[in-house]
N, C-alpha and C positions, 0 to 999 in steps of 0.2 A: 697893353701896358709895357711889357718888356719886348714886344715884337718877337722876332724869331731868335733873338740872342738870349738863350737861357744858360749861358756858360757860368754865370754867377750862382746858379742853383746847383750845378753839377760839380763845382770846385770842391775838392776834398778839404776837410778841416785839418789843420796842423796842430798836433798835440804839443803843448809846451811842457817840457820836463827839464830837470837840471842839466843833463848833458847838452841839449841843443839850445838852451836859453841864451848863452852869450853870442851864439852865431845869429840867432833870429832877432834878438833885441840888443844890439851893441850899445845903444844909449837909452837907458830905461826912462829918461825924463821926457822922451818924445812919444811915449806910448802909454796907453791905458789898457786895462784888461777887465774882463768880466768872468767871474768864477761861476760856473754852472754846475748843476747837479744832475743834468741829463743832456743828451745830445740835442743841440738846437735844431729846429725845423722851420720851414717857411709856412706862413699862414696867408691865404688869399681870401680877402673879403669880397663877396658879391652883393652885399647889402643885407642888413639885419643879421640873422643867424645863419645865413647861407655861406658857410665858410668851408674852405678846403685846405688840406695839408699836403705839402709836397713830399712824395715818397721817393727818396733817392735811389732805392734799390730797383724800383720799377720805372723810375723817371716819369712819373705822372702825378696828377693831383687826385687825392681821394677825399671824400666828404668827411668832415670832422665828426667823430662819434657824438651821439646825443648828450652824453654826460659832460662833454667839453664845449657845448655850444655857447658862444658869446657873440655879442653884436660887434660887427666891423662894418665901416662904411664901404660902399662899392668902390672898386678899383683901389684896394689897399693891400699891400704886401708887407708883413712884419716878420721879423725873426724872433722866435720865442722858444722856450723850453716848457715841457709839460712834466710836472713832478707831483709826487704825493707829499702832502704836508699834514702836520698835526695841529689842531686848533683846540684851545681850551686848556684846562689844568686838571691834574689829578684824575678822578674817576669820570669826570665829564669830558675828558679829552677824546676827540674823534678825528678820524683820518679823512682827508678829502683831497681832491685834485686841485692843482694850482697851475695857472699859465703865467709865466714870467716873461714879459716882453723885453728883449735885449736891444733891438734897434728896429728902425723902419726904413724900408726902401722907398715905398710909395704910400702916401696917405691921401685918400679921396682924389686919386688921379694926379696928385702933385709929386713929382720925383724929388725926393729929399737928398739923394746920395751925393750929387755934385753941387747942389745949391747951398747947403748949409753945413757948417762944421758940427762936430760931435756934441759940443756943449749946447748949441742952439737946438739940435735935434733932440737932445735929452729934455730940454725945456718944453719942446712941443710934445714929446711923448708923455711927459709927466701930466700935462693938461689932458692929453688924449686918453690916457689910462684912467684918470679921475672921472672923465665924462663917460667912459664905457663901462666902468665897474658898477655892478648892481648888487651890493652886499646884502640888501634886504629882500631881494627878489627870491621867492621860494624855489623856483625851478633852477636858479643859478647857484648850485650848492658848491661852487668852487671859487677860488679867489683869482683875481686878475691883478697883477702887480708889475712894476717896472724894475728891472735889475740895473743898478747904477754901476758905471765903470769905475774902476779903482786905478790909482796911480801904481806904476810898476816898481817904485823905489823900495818897496819891502817885499820883493818877490821871494826871497829866501824863507820868509815866515809863512807864505802861502803854500809852499811845498814841504 
């Protein structure tokens, strides 16, 4: 899918903070951002629940743990975060895992990076997450959701 060029997987993330924000985002209306609660990682789908996560420290793919198994079509690479979230109210509140998809590089063998803009990719991802989520399945005790990008015009409020 990616061939030998895995440079996009090894590129370090740039942390946005108030001192470097004006340099990295000179015009805020040209950019969108996603606020995450955990470091994003790449997920590779090999069909059904045969999924792998990219480990940047060892630079290899490791099998997704059993408690995070979810269905991905073959030849799919998505960027997502894995977080703990609370569901319910009061005494019935319980803690569970959640996978929040941020963006997709490839879905079912189709490269989305250069073919579609962010708005169209998010529309595709919204339908994709809706079709892949199984909230009533007993073995899938975590949630699968899509993180939507935000406009950067209120960046001061986010920090």
